[in-house]
N, C-alpha and C positions, 0 to 999 in steps of 0.2 A: 270600247274603240281600241277604237283603239282607243296529284300531280299524281298451300297447304300440301305440302306433299303428302303421298302415300306410297307406300312401298309394297309391292306384290305384282305378281305377273300380269293380272288385268291393266295395272296401271301402264306397266311397261309395253304391253301390247298397245293399250290407248296411244301413248306417245308414239309408237312407230307408225301407227295407223295416220297420226295427224302430219308427221314427219312427210309419209308419202305423199297427202294430201296438200301439202303446200311445197314439195321439192321442186316446182315448177316456177315457183317465185323468182324473178329474175329484176333485181335492182338497176336502175341506170347508174352509170359512172357518178361518183360523188361530185355534186356541182362547184364545190367549193375546195377540193381535196389539194389545190395546189396554193392555198393560203394559209402561210404558216401560222398565224394568229389563229384560226380556225382549226388547224390539225392539232395545234397545242391543247385545244381545248377539249377535242376530242378523245386525246390519249388521257386526259384526265376525267375525262366524264364517268359520274357515279351512273351504274345501269342497274342496279337491283334495289327494288323498292317493295317494301312490304303493301299489303291490300290498302291499308289506312293511309298510306303515305299519298297512295294513288287516288283514292278516293276523296280526299282532303282536296287536292290539286283541283280533280275533276269539278267539284261543288264550287270552291272558291272562284273558276274561271269561266265556267259555262252558267253560272246565273251571277246576275249583278252585272254591272257597266262602270268603267272607269271615269267616262265622260257619258252623261246620260244623252245620247242622239238618237236612240234606237227606243224610246218608249218605255213600256213595262219590262222589268228586268227579272221578275220571278218565274220565271217559266225558259224550258229550254228552247233555244233559237238553233235551226240548222236550215240547211237547205235540205229539200225533199225533191230535187230534180237534178239531173246531171249540171254540172260546173263548167263553165267554159269562160276562159279567161283572155279578154283582149289587151294588149299591151300599145299603150298610146304614147308615141314619143321618136325622137330621131336617133337615138344612140342604138346602134345595131348589136354591138356587144353587149349591153346590158338586155337587150330583149333576149338573145340568146341564152344569157345566164339565168335569167327569169323563167325560161322556156324549161332549162334543166331543174330549176328548183320546183316548177309544177309537176314535172316529171316524178323528181323524187317524193313529192307529197302523194301523188297517184300511186305509187309503188308501195307506199309505208301506210296508207290508210286503206284497210281492206274493203270497206263498203262504199267508198267514196268515188265516184266517176268526175274526177276533174282532169282537165285538158286545156290547151291553147287553142284559139280560133284566130284565123286571120280576119274574119268579118266581126266588125264592131258591133252590127245589128243582131248577132247570134249570141252574144257575150251576155253574160249576166255578173260577171266580174270585171269592171274597169279598172286597169293599171295605169296611172298617169305617171309618165317619167318626167321629171323637171329637174332644171338645174336649182342649185340649192338657193341662189337669189330670187329665185321666183316661187319658193315655197308658200310664203305667206301669201302672195296673191293668188295663187292658186287653191288655197284653202278657203281665201274669201269668195271664190268664184264658186266652190262647192257647197259652202254654207252660209254665205252672207257675209259681210262685213262685221256686224254685231257678234255674231256666233263666233268668226274667226279670231277676234279680239279676246273672246273669251277662252278658247282653245289655247291660244298663244299663252296667256296668263297664268292658266291652270295646269299646261301640259309642257309647254314650250318644247314642241316636237320637232325632231328630224324626219318624219315619216308619218303618215296617219291612215286609218282605215276607219269605216262606218259601214252599215249595211241599212237596207231598208226591208222590214217583214209586212207580212200580211195578218189579218185576224187569227190564223190560225198558229202566229209565230213563225212560220216557214220565211225565210229569206229569200226575198225574190233579186235582190240587186245589191251589190257590194261596190264601193269605190275604195282605191288604196291610191294613196300618194306616195312617190318614193323619189329620192333625191339621186342624181346620177353622177355626182363630182364631187363626193365625198369619200372616196376611195372604196376598193373592192369590199373590206370588212364591213363598213357600214352599211353597203348596199345589200350584202346577203344577210345580215343581219335584220336589218329592215324589212327586206323583202319576205324573210320567213315569219318573221313574227306578224306582220299586217295581213300577209295573205292568210295564216292560219286563223288569226283573230276575224278576218272577214267572212269566216266559215261558220262563226258562232262564239267561241269561246274570247268573248270580248273581254272580259275584266280582267285587269290587272291585278296583282294582289304581291305585296311585299312580304308576305309570312310564308311562303312557298321558295325554298331555295333553289329549288331545282328546276324551274319552269322560266321558258323565255318570256312568260307574261308576267314577269316582275321587273320592275324599272330599275333595278339594281344588279341585271343580269343580262349580260351579252353573250350569244350563242354564235349566229352565223352558219348555224345548220339545223336540221331537224332532230334534235336530241331525242333519246329513249322515251325519258319522263312524259315529254310532249306528244310522243306517237301513243302513248297509253291515252292522253286527255282525248286527242281527236280520236283514235280508234272507239273509245267509250262514246264519244257524242256520235260518232256516224254508224254505229252498231242500229239495225233495224228496230231493234226493239225498245231504243231510245227514241222517242217520237217527239216532234216539234210540238209545243204547249204542254209538256209534262211539268208537273211541280215536283218540288224536291222529293217530296213522299212517293210519289207514283215513281220517280227513279229510282228510290231506296229499293222498292220492291223488287224490280227488275235487275238490279246492279251485280249481285253474286255470281248469277248464270252469266252474264253479259262480260264480266271481268274477268272469268275463267276461260271465256273464248279468246279474249282481247289478249291476256297473257300468254297464250299459246301462239296466237298470230305475232306479237312483237317479237317473242324470243326467237322464233323462225326467221323472219325476216332480217334479225341482227345477228344470228348466229350467235345467240346467248345460250349458255349452259345453264340445264335445268336445276 
């Protein structure tokens, strides 16, 4: 609910070819660029990570669940179909911000097909935009009164997400609840975290300091570390239903490709 360099001509040639392949990546304008609290965090962001640091965060967030609404938690859970997001609410400004956030996620996760839709029936991610005073009542509507009390007592959330999966551990539908009247920073922080968690990495962890999937960390934007996590999860070689051991067998090759992608879309030095 709701982280080896080689030196020689072949390496330089491969890097040049990779750069050409990614040269047409065009990112949308930063959804939250004009919010000072977010800009400050972006300037101080750690962007260089070891393989072990990335892998640790991936396993700690992609397996397990902070609050067990999604059943068994020992397998990879992800969408295996295009993701379409519908915003249910009356605040046009928040809907526009949400659309920019979804476009930002789409641009930064290579193998994820995600976009907004104006048709609720086409959506497999429902984002409910509510006033803060209506949050608890909305949670009860989604999960029932008894479960809502458990959620409030254990999480005391400002926002929330959950998903439904099939027997293959493919996510079929996600629900995201966001408050619209707690300020811009809270909206962006919640929207990024809950949308991304609704795609699979639903386990919060307090032991990884660089991920937004840590209750002690507030971002407000799609940081580099979490781009690694989502790109690992949505690489086609990491399939829904995989166990930890099965993922470990493919991860070295996947991580090498993900590193190249994240480096290019963020203009990071090699």
